[in-house]
N, C-alpha and C positions, 0 to 999 in steps of 0.2 A: 504494500500500500504506500502510496506516495505521501510525503511529509505534509503537503498542503491539505490533502484530503483528511489525513489523521487529525490535523489541527482543527479543521472545520468540525469534525465529529466530536472532538473533545470540547470545543467551544459551545456547540449545540447542546450537548449533555449538561454542561455547566450552567448554561442559561436556563435550561429546563429545571434543574435542581434549585437554582436561585429563585425562579418564578414560583415554584411550588412552596418553597420555604417562606417567601413573602406572603403568599396567599394564606398559608396556615397561621402565620404570625398575625395577619390582619384579622382572620376569623377568631383567633384567641383573644385579642386585645381590643376588639371593637366594643363600643359602649352598648349596653343592653337597654332597649326601650323600657319605659316604666310599665307598659301594658303587659309585657311578657315576663316581667320579673316576678317569680313566684313568691319570693320572700316578702316583698312589699304587698302583694295581693293577700297573703296570709295575715299580715299585720292589719290591713284594712278590714278584713273579715272579723278579726278579733275585736277591733275597736267598735265596729258597728254592732 
């Protein structure tokens, strides 16, 4: 395999890994809306 093709394959795999890591980091640290937060819903039910 030629060096330039190998470099393109490695760069493509690296960008795929970085993209999926960024996606999972965004999913993990995104703010949760108040409507879907179960803990605040339970507190509201107890108060009412």
